[in-house]
C-alpha positions in Angstrom: 125.1 208.6 159.0 124.2 208.4 155.3 122.5 205.3 153.9 125.2 203.1 152.4 128.0 204.4 154.7 127.5 201.5 157.1 128.6 199.2 154.2 131.4 201.6 153.4 132.5 201.5 157.1 133.0 197.8 156.8 135.0 198.1 153.6 137.0 201.1 154.7 137.9 199.9 158.1 138.9 196.6 156.7 141.5 198.0 154.4 145.2 197.9 155.4 146.8 201.2 155.8 150.3 201.3 154.3 152.6 204.2 153.4 155.9 202.6 152.5 154.8 201.1 149.2 154.6 204.3 147.1 156.4 207.6 147.1 154.2 210.6 147.4 154.9 211.5 143.8 153.8 208.1 142.6 150.7 208.3 144.8 149.8 211.7 143.4 150.2 210.4 139.8 148.0 207.3 140.6 145.2 209.4 142.1 145.3 211.8 139.2 144.9 209.0 136.8 142.1 207.5 138.9 140.3 210.8 139.1 139.9 210.7 135.2 137.6 207.7 135.6 135.5 209.0 138.5 132.1 210.8 138.6 133.3 212.7 141.7 133.5 216.5 141.3 136.4 217.0 143.7 138.0 215.7 146.8 140.9 216.1 149.3 143.0 213.3 150.7 145.6 213.1 153.5 147.9 210.6 155.1 149.2 211.5 158.6 151.2 210.2 161.5 151.5 211.5 165.1 154.1 214.0 164.1 153.1 215.4 160.7 151.0 215.3 157.6 152.9 213.0 155.3 150.7 213.5 152.2 147.9 215.9 151.4 146.4 216.8 148.0 143.2 217.9 146.4 141.8 216.9 143.0 139.0 218.1 140.8 136.6 221.0 141.5 134.7 222.5 144.4 132.4 224.2 141.8 132.0 222.6 138.4 130.4 225.6 136.6 133.0 228.1 137.9 135.9 225.6 137.5 137.1 226.3 141.1 139.7 223.8 142.2 139.0 221.8 145.3 141.2 223.0 148.1 142.6 221.3 151.2 142.6 224.7 152.8 138.9 225.4 152.4 136.4 224.3 155.1 133.9 221.6 154.4 131.2 219.9 156.3 132.7 216.8 158.0 129.3 215.4 158.8 129.3 212.7 161.5 133.0 212.9 162.1 131.8 215.8 164.2 130.7 213.2 166.8 134.3 212.4 167.7 134.5 215.9 169.3 131.5 214.9 171.5 133.7 211.9 172.6 136.5 214.3 173.6 134.0 216.4 175.6 132.5 213.5 177.4 136.0 212.1 178.4 137.1 215.6 179.5 134.1 215.9 181.8 134.6 212.4 183.2 138.2 213.4 184.0 136.7 216.4 185.9 134.5 214.2 187.9 131.2 215.6 186.5 129.9 212.1 185.8 131.0 208.6 184.8 130.2 206.5 181.8 127.7 204.6 183.9 125.9 207.7 185.2 122.1 207.5 184.3 121.3 210.4 182.0 118.2 211.3 184.0 120.6 212.2 186.9 121.9 215.0 184.6 119.0 216.2 182.5 116.4 218.9 183.3 113.7 216.6 181.8 113.4 212.8 182.0 114.0 210.4 179.2 112.6 206.8 179.5 112.2 203.9 177.2 108.5 203.1 177.6 109.2 199.5 176.7 111.3 198.7 179.7 112.7 200.1 182.9 116.4 199.9 182.3 118.1 203.2 182.9 119.9 204.9 180.0 123.5 205.8 180.8 126.2 208.0 179.2 127.8 204.7 178.0 124.7 203.8 176.1 124.6 207.2 174.3 128.4 207.0 173.6 128.2 203.5 172.0 124.8 203.9 170.2 123.2 201.3 172.4 120.7 203.7 174.2 117.6 202.2 172.5 116.8 205.8 171.3 116.0 205.6 167.6 116.1 208.3 165.0 113.2 207.0 162.9 111.7 210.2 161.3 114.1 212.6 163.1 115.9 213.0 159.9 112.9 214.7 158.4 112.4 217.0 161.4 116.0 217.9 162.5 117.3 219.8 159.5 116.3 223.2 157.9 117.2 225.2 154.8 119.1 228.4 154.7 116.6 229.9 152.2 113.7 229.0 150.0 113.7 225.6 148.3 114.6 226.0 144.6 114.8 222.3 143.8 112.3 220.9 141.3 110.7 217.4 141.3 112.3 216.7 138.0 115.9 217.2 139.3 115.9 214.5 142.0 114.2 211.3 143.0 110.8 211.4 144.8 112.2 210.6 148.3 114.9 213.2 148.1 112.5 215.9 147.0 110.1 214.9 149.8 113.0 215.2 152.3 114.0 218.7 151.2 110.4 219.8 151.2 110.1 218.8 154.8 113.4 220.6 155.6 112.0 223.7 154.0 109.1 223.6 156.5 111.4 223.3 159.5 112.7 226.2 161.5 115.8 226.5 163.7 115.2 225.3 167.3 117.5 225.2 170.3 119.2 221.9 170.9 117.6 221.4 174.4 114.1 222.4 173.2 114.3 220.0 170.2 115.5 217.1 172.4 112.8 217.7 175.0 110.1 217.9 172.2 111.3 214.6 170.7 112.1 212.5 173.8 109.4 213.4 176.4 105.8 212.4 176.2 104.6 216.0 176.3 106.7 216.9 173.2 105.4 217.7 169.8 107.8 215.3 168.1 107.4 212.5 170.7 106.5 209.0 169.6 106.8 205.6 171.3 108.5 204.5 168.1 111.4 206.7 169.1 112.5 203.8 171.4 113.5 200.3 170.6 111.7 197.3 172.2 115.1 196.1 173.3 116.6 197.4 176.6 119.3 200.0 176.7 122.7 198.3 176.3 121.3 195.3 174.4 121.5 196.4 170.8 123.6 198.7 168.6 121.5 201.1 166.6 123.3 204.3 165.3 121.5 207.2 166.8 122.0 210.9 165.9 119.5 212.0 168.5 121.2 210.0 171.1 124.6 211.6 170.2 122.9 215.0 170.4 121.6 214.2 173.9 125.2 213.6 175.0 126.2 216.9 173.5 123.4 218.6 175.4 124.6 217.0 178.6 128.0 218.6 177.9 126.2 222.0 177.7 124.5 221.4 181.0 127.7 220.4 182.8 130.0 223.1 181.3 127.4 225.9 181.6 128.0 227.0 178.0 126.4 226.1 174.6 128.0 223.2 172.8 129.2 225.3 169.9 131.1 227.7 172.3 132.6 224.7 174.1 133.9 223.3 170.9 135.2 226.7 169.7 137.2 227.0 172.9 138.5 223.4 172.5 139.7 223.8 168.9 141.2 227.2 169.5 143.2 226.2 172.5 144.2 222.6 171.6 144.4 222.7 167.8 144.9 226.4 167.0 142.0 226.4 164.5 140.4 229.7 163.5 136.9 230.4 164.9 133.5 229.7 163.4 133.7 225.9 162.8 129.9 225.9 162.8 128.9 229.2 161.1 130.0 229.3 157.5 127.8 230.6 154.8 127.1 228.7 151.6 129.3 231.1 149.7 132.3 230.1 151.9 131.8 226.3 151.4 132.5 224.1 148.4 129.4 223.4 146.3 127.8 220.1 147.1 126.2 217.9 144.5 123.6 215.2 144.1 124.9 212.2 142.1 123.5 213.8 138.9 125.6 216.9 139.5 122.6 219.1 140.5 123.7 221.5 143.2 122.3 220.8 146.6 120.5 223.6 148.6 122.3 224.7 151.7 120.9 222.9 154.7 121.7 223.1 158.4 121.2 220.6 161.3 119.2 221.4 164.4 121.2 218.6 166.0 124.3 220.3 164.9 126.8 218.6 167.3 126.2 215.3 165.5 127.1 216.5 161.9 127.4 220.2 161.4 131.1 220.9 162.0 133.1 222.6 159.3 136.8 221.9 158.9 139.3 222.0 156.1 141.3 218.9 155.1 144.3 220.6 156.6 142.6 221.2 159.9 141.1 217.7 160.0 144.6 216.2 159.3 146.1 218.1 162.2 143.2 216.9 164.4 143.7 213.2 163.4 147.5 213.6 163.9 146.8 214.9 167.4 144.4 212.0 168.1 147.1 209.5 167.1 149.5 211.2 169.4 146.9 211.0 172.2 146.4 207.3 171.6 150.1 206.9 172.1 149.9 208.8 175.4 151.6 212.0 174.1 148.7 214.5 174.2 147.7 217.0 176.8 144.1 217.2 175.6 143.1 214.1 177.7 145.0 211.8 180.0 146.5 208.7 178.3 143.9 206.4 180.1 141.1 208.6 178.7 142.3 208.2 175.2 142.6 204.4 175.6 139.1 204.2 177.0 137.7 206.5 174.3 139.1 204.4 171.5 138.9 200.9 173.2 135.7 200.9 175.1 134.1 197.8 173.7 134.0 195.6 170.6 133.1 197.9 167.7 132.5 201.0 169.9 134.5 203.7 171.5 133.2 206.8 173.0 131.7 208.2 169.7 134.6 206.6 167.8 134.1 203.6 165.6 136.4 200.6 166.0 137.2 197.6 163.8 140.2 195.5 164.6 143.2 197.8 164.8 141.3 200.6 163.0 139.7 203.5 164.8 138.0 206.6 163.4 134.7 207.7 162.0 132.8 208.2 158.8 130.4 210.9 157.8 127.9 211.4 155.1 124.8 213.3 154.0 123.5 214.9 150.9 126.5 216.2 149.1 129.0 215.0 151.7 131.2 211.9 152.2 134.0 212.1 154.7 136.2 209.3 155.9 138.8 209.4 158.7 140.6 206.5 160.4 144.0 205.4 161.7 145.7 202.1 162.5 146.5 201.7 166.2 149.6 199.5 165.5 151.3 201.6 162.8 150.1 205.0 163.9 149.3 205.9 160.3 146.0 207.6 159.6 144.2 208.8 156.5 141.4 211.2 155.4 139.1 211.6 152.4 136.6 214.4 151.9 134.4 214.8 148.8 131.4 217.0 147.8 129.0 214.5 146.3 126.5 212.1 147.8 125.5 208.6 146.8 121.8 208.2 147.4 120.9 207.3 143.8 123.2 204.3 143.5 126.3 202.7 144.9 128.5 204.0 142.1 129.9 206.9 144.1 130.6 204.7 147.1 132.5 202.3 145.0 134.6 205.1 143.6 135.3 206.5 147.1 136.5 203.0 148.1 138.9 203.1 145.1 140.4 206.4 146.2 140.6 205.1 149.8 142.4 202.0 148.6 144.9 204.1 146.7 145.9 206.1 149.7 
């Protein structure tokens, strides 16, 4: 999750979702006027319920130089919202009796993962709720790679950003299992004791991309297929999405921007289940509508009790879903990406925002995103 999005999570999930106060025409006009004061290149928003998409619109540009309008039909990186699909996979396998939330992960893995600081066993529940004690630390430098040569100059971005992209330029694509083994076992090239917290598994919440990737790898092991194939089958069967939710070229995606409007080089995640999924706002809206329906016990994707557990597991945490009061959903962000998705469990109303700019340089973009979120 992008730096700053934790604060945004608290703001976004604290806002009341309401749809009866404005007609869609008034809302559209309000957002158009709001866009004039924003630094955001383009974005899509949606409001949904369990039956339909109530409001969906795009504003601004997916490419500023070419004046290409942002489109709700065009796929976009949904970042960490991808993790909610890991949650569905985990609950599906629990229904099939493959494991339980309290199964130790070392009963399922071909290699052993231990926290060297204590003897508490890490379980599926710990991975799903980000309490596994497995830390990302420098994984962000190691787990991404570029599509091509780095064409970014030191003068265009801040020092830390340039350093990050230089490290990504040196990385190469690696299989999910090999990368996890290299990072989490003592024999691995990326292993460090600092990869594990001093607290025991289950004691402390620390958001962990590598822990989520480990859960996705367990799905691979128990289904006998790669995670990307598993998800392709899921989205094709249950949601009717076209294929290739992982494999879009940079030419097919909206241009992503740093806060200074410099275009961002196309990058890819080695830990792709945690933040590499590509969906349009239209597709994500249908997905959220289906999830609201599932929470109401009206979906065939999972049993009603599985939906309830996935979105009610513990205070603040579902099975790769984020909870705060009556709100349930997930946020996502990285360089050139901010995506928000949540619904209200009482009203059954959900909303989505997707934009093609990041906010590392300052909090201005985050504040503007909150304005849009408040409007819808």
